[in-house]
C-alpha positions as CSV (number, residue, x, y, z in Angstrom):
1,M,-7.2,-6.8,4.9
2,Y,-3.5,-7.6,4.9
3,L,-1.1,-5.5,2.9
4,E,2.5,-6.3,1.9
5,I,4.6,-3.9,-0.2
6,V,7.8,-5.5,-1.6
7,T,10.7,-4.0,-3.6
8,P,13.7,-5.8,-5.0
9,E,15.7,-4.5,-1.9
10,A,13.3,-5.2,1.0
11,V,9.8,-5.6,2.4
12,L,8.7,-2.0,2.9
13,F,5.4,-2.7,4.6
14,S,3.6,-5.7,6.0
15,S,0.5,-5.3,8.2
16,E,-3.2,-5.3,8.6
17,V,-4.9,-2.1,7.1
18,D,-8.4,-0.7,6.6
19,S,-8.0,0.1,2.9
20,I,-5.5,1.1,0.3
21,S,-5.6,3.6,-2.6
22,V,-3.2,2.9,-5.5
23,P,-2.3,4.7,-8.8
24,G,-3.6,2.4,-11.5
25,I,-2.8,3.0,-15.2
26,E,-6.5,4.1,-15.7
27,G,-6.5,6.3,-12.6
28,E,-6.4,6.0,-8.8
29,F,-8.6,3.4,-7.2
30,Q,-9.3,2.2,-3.7
31,M,-9.7,-1.3,-2.3
32,L,-11.6,-2.2,0.9
33,N,-12.0,-5.5,2.7
34,N,-13.6,-8.3,0.6
35,H,-12.8,-6.6,-2.7
36,A,-13.0,-8.8,-5.8
37,P,-9.8,-10.5,-6.8
38,I,-7.7,-8.2,-9.1
39,V,-4.3,-7.9,-10.7
40,S,-3.3,-4.5,-11.9
41,I,-0.3,-2.6,-13.2
42,L,0.5,0.5,-11.2
43,K,2.0,3.7,-12.6
44,E,4.1,6.4,-10.9
45,G,2.3,7.9,-8.0
46,N,1.4,7.5,-4.3
47,I,0.1,4.4,-2.5
48,K,-2.1,5.6,0.4
49,I,-2.5,3.2,3.2
50,H,-5.5,3.8,5.5
51,T,-4.9,2.5,9.0
52,H,-7.3,2.4,12.0
53,T,-4.4,3.0,14.3
54,K,-0.6,3.2,14.0
55,Q,0.1,1.5,17.4
56,H,0.7,-1.9,15.8
57,L,3.1,-0.6,13.1
58,V,6.8,-0.8,13.5
59,F,8.9,1.8,11.6
60,D,12.5,1.0,11.0
61,E,15.1,1.6,8.3
62,L,13.4,-0.7,5.8
63,N,10.3,1.4,5.5
64,G,11.8,4.8,5.9
65,H,10.2,5.7,2.5
66,I,6.8,5.7,4.1
67,S,5.5,9.0,5.4
68,T,2.4,10.3,7.2
69,H,-0.2,12.1,5.1
70,A,-0.3,15.9,5.8
71,D,-4.0,16.0,6.5
72,D,-4.5,12.7,8.4
73,D,-2.0,10.9,10.5
74,K,-3.8,7.6,10.0
75,I,-3.0,7.6,6.3
76,L,0.5,6.5,5.3
77,V,1.9,7.5,1.9
78,L,4.5,5.7,-0.2
79,T,5.7,7.1,-3.6
80,I,6.4,4.5,-6.3
81,Q,7.7,4.7,-9.9
82,S,5.8,1.6,-11.1
83,G,4.6,-1.7,-9.8
84,T,2.2,-4.6,-9.9
85,L,-0.7,-5.3,-7.5
86,E,-2.4,-8.6,-6.7
87,F,-5.4,-8.7,-4.4
88,K,-7.0,-12.0,-3.4
89,D,-8.6,-13.4,-0.3
90,N,-8.2,-10.1,1.6
91,K,-4.5,-10.0,1.0
92,A,-2.9,-7.4,-1.2
93,I,0.7,-7.8,-2.5
94,I,2.3,-4.9,-4.2
95,L,5.6,-5.4,-6.1
96,A,7.0,-1.8,-6.3
97,D,9.9,0.0,-8.0
């Protein structure tokens, strides 16, 4: 699946990923490839990006807010205050604050 995380300032992340876990208003949930289309409001918490490998990712000053999970270096973590998620046709777009 393709994931794009956008803030009012910049695009923080844009790449192919294996899955994502997000802090929904009813609790954390995960999306894998071919997930049903969904639109959801996100609350304060961590977005966990599960990658197969980090070789294809480019880290620069725009996505300096993304860190590696303490237990697994193939999981990237981004803390958000709130946001909106749209998932359709194996593409997830997160508008985050």
